[in-house]
C-alpha positions as CSV (number, residue, x, y, z in Angstrom):
1,X,0.0,0.0,0.0
2,X,1.2,3.5,-0.9
3,X,0.2,6.9,0.4
4,X,1.6,9.4,-2.1
5,X,5.3,8.7,-2.4
6,X,5.4,6.9,0.9
7,X,5.3,3.2,1.2
8,X,3.8,1.8,4.4
9,X,5.6,-1.0,6.1
10,X,3.7,-4.1,7.3
11,X,4.1,-2.8,10.9
12,X,2.8,0.7,10.1
13,X,-0.1,-0.6,8.1
14,X,-1.1,-3.0,10.9
15,X,-0.8,-0.2,13.5
16,X,-3.0,2.2,11.4
17,X,-5.5,-0.6,10.8
18,X,-5.6,-1.3,14.5
19,X,-6.2,2.4,15.4
20,X,-9.0,2.6,12.8
21,X,-10.7,-0.6,14.1
22,X,-10.6,0.8,17.7
23,X,-12.2,4.1,16.4
24,X,-14.9,2.0,14.7
25,X,-15.4,0.1,18.0
26,X,-14.9,-3.2,16.4
27,X,-14.6,-6.3,18.6
28,X,-13.5,-8.6,15.9
29,X,-10.2,-7.4,14.5
30,X,-8.5,-7.8,11.2
31,X,-5.4,-6.2,12.5
32,X,-2.9,-8.1,14.6
33,X,-1.3,-7.2,17.9
34,X,0.7,-4.0,17.7
35,X,2.6,-5.1,20.8
36,X,3.5,-8.7,21.4
37,X,5.2,-10.3,24.4
38,X,6.5,-13.8,24.5
39,X,8.0,-15.2,27.7
40,X,11.0,-17.6,27.0
41,X,11.0,-18.9,30.6
42,X,9.7,-18.2,34.1
43,X,13.0,-19.2,35.6
44,X,14.8,-16.3,37.3
45,X,18.1,-15.7,39.1
46,X,16.8,-12.7,41.1
47,X,14.4,-12.5,44.0
48,X,13.1,-9.0,43.8
49,X,11.1,-7.7,46.8
50,X,8.4,-6.3,44.5
51,X,8.0,-9.3,42.2
52,X,4.6,-10.9,42.1
53,X,6.4,-14.3,41.8
54,X,8.9,-13.9,44.6
55,X,7.2,-16.2,47.0
56,X,6.5,-18.7,44.3
57,X,10.2,-18.8,43.3
58,X,11.1,-19.5,46.9
59,X,8.7,-22.4,47.2
60,X,10.4,-25.9,47.1
61,X,7.6,-27.0,44.8
62,X,8.5,-24.4,42.1
63,X,9.9,-25.9,38.9
64,X,10.8,-23.4,36.2
65,X,9.5,-23.9,32.7
66,X,11.0,-23.1,29.3
67,X,9.2,-22.3,26.0
68,X,9.3,-25.1,23.5
69,X,10.1,-24.7,19.9
70,X,6.6,-25.9,19.0
71,X,5.1,-23.0,20.9
72,X,7.6,-20.5,19.5
73,X,6.8,-21.6,15.9
74,X,3.2,-20.6,16.5
75,X,4.2,-17.1,17.6
76,X,6.9,-16.4,14.9
77,X,4.6,-15.5,12.0
78,X,3.0,-12.7,14.1
79,X,6.3,-11.1,15.0
80,X,6.6,-9.1,11.7
81,X,3.3,-7.3,12.3
82,X,4.1,-6.0,15.8
83,X,5.6,-2.5,16.2
84,X,7.4,-3.9,19.2
85,X,8.1,-7.5,20.2
86,X,9.1,-8.1,23.8
87,X,11.1,-11.4,23.8
88,X,10.9,-11.7,27.6
89,X,8.4,-12.0,30.4
90,X,8.2,-12.5,34.2
91,X,11.3,-14.7,34.2
92,X,14.9,-13.8,33.3
93,X,14.9,-14.3,29.5
94,X,18.6,-15.0,29.0
95,X,18.3,-18.2,31.0
96,X,16.6,-19.9,28.1
97,X,19.2,-22.0,26.3
98,X,18.0,-21.0,22.8
99,X,17.4,-17.3,23.6
100,X,19.9,-15.8,21.1
101,X,19.2,-18.3,18.3
102,X,15.4,-17.8,18.5
103,X,16.0,-14.0,18.7
104,X,17.9,-14.3,15.4
105,X,14.8,-16.1,14.0
106,X,12.6,-13.2,15.2
107,X,14.9,-10.6,13.6
108,X,15.0,-12.6,10.4
109,X,11.2,-12.4,10.4
110,X,11.3,-8.6,10.7
111,X,10.6,-8.2,14.4
112,X,11.7,-5.2,16.3
113,X,13.0,-6.8,19.5
114,X,12.9,-5.6,23.1
115,X,13.7,-7.4,26.4
116,X,13.8,-6.7,30.1
117,X,16.7,-8.4,31.9
118,X,18.8,-8.2,35.1
119,X,21.8,-8.7,32.8
120,X,23.4,-11.0,35.3
121,X,23.3,-13.8,32.7
122,X,24.4,-11.5,29.9
123,X,27.5,-13.6,29.2
124,X,30.2,-12.6,26.6
125,X,29.0,-15.1,23.9
126,X,25.4,-13.9,24.3
127,X,26.4,-10.2,24.2
128,X,28.4,-10.8,21.0
129,X,25.4,-12.6,19.4
130,X,22.9,-9.9,20.3
131,X,25.1,-7.3,18.7
132,X,25.7,-9.4,15.6
133,X,21.9,-9.9,15.0
134,X,21.2,-6.3,15.8
135,X,18.9,-6.9,18.7
136,X,17.1,-3.6,19.1
137,X,16.6,-2.7,22.8
138,X,17.8,-4.2,26.1
139,X,16.2,-2.8,29.2
140,X,18.2,-3.6,32.3
141,X,16.3,-3.8,35.6
142,X,18.6,-2.0,38.1
143,X,17.9,-2.0,41.8
144,X,19.9,1.0,42.9
145,X,23.4,2.5,42.5
146,X,25.2,0.5,45.2
147,X,25.7,-3.2,45.8
148,X,24.0,-2.9,49.2
149,X,20.8,-1.4,47.8
150,X,20.8,-3.7,44.8
151,X,21.0,-6.7,47.1
152,X,18.1,-5.5,49.2
153,X,15.8,-4.7,46.2
154,X,16.8,-7.6,43.9
155,X,17.6,-10.2,46.5
156,X,20.9,-11.3,45.0
157,X,24.5,-10.1,44.8
158,X,24.4,-9.2,41.1
159,X,25.3,-5.5,41.0
160,X,28.9,-5.9,40.0
161,X,28.2,-8.7,37.5
162,X,25.5,-6.6,35.9
163,X,27.9,-3.6,35.4
164,X,30.7,-5.8,34.1
165,X,28.4,-7.5,31.6
166,X,27.1,-4.1,30.5
167,X,30.6,-2.8,30.1
168,X,31.5,-5.8,27.9
169,X,28.3,-5.3,25.8
170,X,29.3,-1.7,25.2
171,X,32.8,-2.8,24.2
172,X,31.4,-5.2,21.6
173,X,29.1,-2.5,20.3
174,X,32.1,-0.2,19.9
175,X,34.2,-2.8,18.2
176,X,31.5,-3.3,15.6
177,X,30.6,0.4,15.4
178,X,27.1,-0.6,16.3
179,X,24.4,1.5,17.8
180,X,22.3,-1.6,18.7
181,X,21.2,-2.8,21.0
182,X,20.1,0.4,22.6
183,X,20.4,0.2,26.4
184,X,18.0,1.5,28.9
185,X,17.7,1.2,32.7
186,X,14.4,0.3,34.5
187,X,14.2,1.3,38.2
188,X,10.9,0.6,40.0
189,X,9.9,3.7,42.0
190,X,10.5,2.9,45.7
191,X,11.5,4.9,48.6
192,X,14.7,3.0,49.2
193,X,16.1,3.9,45.8
194,X,15.2,7.6,45.8
195,X,18.4,8.7,47.6
196,X,20.5,6.9,45.0
197,X,18.6,8.2,42.0
198,X,21.2,10.8,41.0
199,X,23.9,8.1,41.2
200,X,21.8,5.9,39.0
201,X,21.7,8.7,36.4
202,X,25.4,9.0,36.6
203,X,25.8,5.3,36.1
204,X,23.6,5.5,33.1
205,X,25.7,8.3,31.6
206,X,29.0,6.4,32.4
207,X,27.7,3.2,30.7
208,X,26.1,4.8,27.7
209,X,22.6,4.1,28.8
210,X,20.0,6.0,26.9
211,X,17.3,6.5,29.6
212,X,16.2,5.6,33.1
213,X,12.5,4.7,33.4
214,X,10.8,4.6,36.8
215,X,7.7,2.5,36.6
216,X,5.2,2.7,39.4
217,X,5.4,0.2,42.2
218,X,2.6,-2.3,41.9
219,X,2.0,-3.4,45.5
220,X,2.0,-7.2,45.9
221,X,2.8,-7.7,49.6
222,X,1.9,-5.9,52.8
223,X,5.6,-5.6,53.7
224,X,6.2,-3.4,50.7
225,X,3.7,-0.7,51.7
226,X,6.5,1.4,53.2
227,X,8.3,1.3,49.8
228,X,5.5,3.2,48.0
229,X,6.4,6.7,47.2
230,X,2.7,7.5,47.6
231,X,3.4,7.5,51.4
232,X,6.4,9.9,50.8
233,X,5.3,12.0,47.9
234,X,6.8,15.4,49.0
235,X,10.3,13.8,49.4
236,X,9.8,11.8,46.2
237,X,9.2,15.0,44.2
238,X,12.4,16.5,45.5
239,X,14.5,13.6,44.6
240,X,12.9,13.2,41.1
241,X,13.2,17.0,40.4
242,X,16.9,16.8,41.3
243,X,17.4,13.8,39.1
244,X,15.6,15.5,36.2
245,X,18.0,18.4,36.3
246,X,21.0,16.1,36.4
247,X,19.7,13.9,33.6
248,X,19.2,17.0,31.5
249,X,22.8,18.1,32.0
250,X,24.2,14.6,31.2
251,X,21.9,13.9,28.3
252,X,20.2,10.9,29.9
253,X,16.5,10.5,29.5
254,X,14.4,10.2,32.7
255,X,10.8,8.8,32.7
256,X,9.5,9.6,36.2
257,X,6.8,7.6,38.0
258,X,3.3,8.9,38.5
259,X,3.4,11.8,40.9
260,X,-0.2,13.1,40.6
261,X,-3.6,11.4,40.8
262,X,-5.2,10.9,37.4
263,X,-7.4,8.6,35.4
264,X,-6.2,7.3,32.0
265,X,-7.0,4.7,29.4
266,X,-5.7,1.3,28.3
267,X,-6.3,-0.4,25.0
268,X,-4.4,-3.6,25.5
269,X,-7.4,-5.7,24.6
270,X,-7.1,-4.3,21.1
271,X,-3.3,-3.9,20.6
272,X,-1.4,-6.4,22.8
273,X,-1.0,-10.0,23.6
274,X,1.1,-11.6,26.3
275,X,2.2,-15.2,25.9
276,X,3.6,-17.2,28.7
277,X,6.4,-19.8,28.3
278,X,3.9,-22.7,28.2
279,X,1.7,-21.1,25.5
280,X,-0.9,-19.6,27.9
281,X,-2.2,-16.4,26.2
282,X,-3.0,-13.5,28.5
283,X,-4.7,-10.2,27.8
284,X,-1.9,-8.1,29.3
285,X,0.9,-8.2,32.0
286,X,-1.3,-6.8,34.7
287,X,-4.8,-8.3,34.6
288,X,-5.8,-11.9,35.2
289,X,-7.6,-12.7,31.9
290,X,-6.5,-16.0,30.5
291,X,-7.7,-16.2,26.9
292,X,-6.5,-19.5,25.7
293,X,-3.5,-21.8,25.1
294,X,-1.3,-22.3,22.1
295,X,-1.0,-25.9,23.0
296,X,-4.6,-26.4,21.8
297,X,-5.4,-23.3,19.6
298,X,-3.9,-21.0,17.1
299,X,-3.0,-17.4,18.0
300,X,-5.3,-16.3,15.2
301,X,-8.3,-18.1,16.7
302,X,-7.5,-16.8,20.2
303,X,-7.2,-13.2,19.0
304,X,-10.8,-13.1,17.9
305,X,-12.4,-15.8,20.1
306,X,-15.7,-15.0,21.9
307,X,-14.1,-14.4,25.3
308,X,-11.7,-11.8,23.9
309,X,-14.4,-10.1,21.9
310,X,-16.6,-9.9,25.0
311,X,-13.8,-8.0,26.8
312,X,-13.5,-5.6,23.9
313,X,-17.2,-5.0,23.9
314,X,-17.2,-4.4,27.7
315,X,-14.5,-1.8,27.2
316,X,-16.8,0.2,24.9
317,X,-20.1,-0.4,26.8
318,X,-19.0,-0.4,30.4
319,X,-15.6,1.1,30.6
320,X,-12.4,0.0,32.3
321,X,-13.9,0.6,35.7
322,X,-16.0,-2.4,35.2
323,X,-13.8,-4.5,32.8
324,X,-10.5,-4.0,34.8
325,X,-11.7,-2.5,38.1
326,X,-8.4,-2.8,40.0
327,X,-5.8,-2.0,37.5
328,X,-3.3,0.8,38.2
329,X,-2.5,1.2,34.5
330,X,-5.5,3.4,34.1
331,X,-6.4,4.3,37.7
332,X,-3.6,6.4,39.2
333,X,-5.5,7.4,42.3
334,X,-3.9,7.2,45.7
335,X,-6.4,4.5,46.7
336,X,-5.5,2.4,43.7
337,X,-1.7,2.9,44.0
338,X,-1.8,1.7,47.6
339,X,-4.1,-1.2,46.9
340,X,-2.7,-4.7,47.0
341,X,-2.8,-6.2,43.5
342,X,-1.5,-9.7,43.8
343,X,-1.3,-11.5,40.4
344,X,-3.2,-14.7,40.9
345,X,-1.6,-16.2,37.8
346,X,1.6,-16.5,40.0
347,X,-0.3,-18.7,42.5
348,X,-2.1,-20.9,39.9
349,X,0.9,-23.1,38.8
C-alpha cells in the first residue's frame, strides 16, 4: 500500500488498521497485535522484593518452565506485524538456552526486539550474538546505584556482575561500530532507591545508557507498603526533580513515576497479547484474563475468540472501571496505587 510517495511497512499498516478498528469500535479485529510479548521462561536468578512471583520462586515446589520450539513456531509468523516484540516476560529471558538463536529467527522475520533483563546472565558469547543480530533494545532492571541497595531490592549479589556485563556489551558494540542494542535502565519507583537516584543517572551516563524509566510500584505484599512513594510524595518529588536536572545536563532520559492522581486509558485488549512460556495467552501483563493456550489453539483463533471479543465490547459499553476494576495502569488514584494487586496467575501453577 502507498500513500503518495510513501510506502507503508507491514508494521505501520497494521498499526494504522488497529487504530481505525478501535475508532470504529470493532470487537473482531482484522489487524494483529501491535505489541506482542513472548516469555521464554519463568526461571529467574533474582528474588526482587516487589516481584509478584517472589514467594512462588522461593517455594520448594516451584519448577521453572521453558518455552518449547513448538510454541515458539506458533508465535513467529505474528512477529513481523508487531511494532514492538518483547522477547521476555516475568522470568529472566537470558536463562533460556536457545534465547539468542530464536532471537535471530525473530529478527529474520522482521521483528523489532525488546527485552527486560537483570543482565546477570548476559555472558560474553550472548552479548556478541545480540550485537551481531542487531537486537534492538535491552532494558536492564537495576535495583539501585550501590551493591547494598541492589541486594536489598533484587535479593541477590548481582550488582557488579551486571555492570561488568554491561561494560562488555558496550565494548562489543564499539568494536563493531554498532548503535544496537540500545540500552535503557528500568528502576521501579520505591522509597529505598530515591536517595541513589542521581547516582543511577550518573551510572547511566557512564555506561552509555539512553534513559532511566521509573515504573510505578505495583504493591504485591503488605511488607512493601513502606516502599510506596505515595506514602512519601513530597520527598519523592524533591529527589525526582533533582534527578531530572542532572539527567538533562548529562543527556540521559528520565521517565518519572506517576506523581499526581489521574485517570487514564488502556487499550491492551485491542493492541497487545502476552504469551507465557507454556503457551498460555493472556490479555496483558497486569490483569488476570487468560484467553487460551497455544497448546490447543492457534493465535489467530484466540485473537478473535468469543471471550476476547466480550472483553473488547465491555471496554466500549461499560468502561475500564467495570472491565478492569483494580488495574493501576489506568487508575492512578492514591487509593489504587496503595491497593494490593497480587497477580493470581503467580499462584495458579
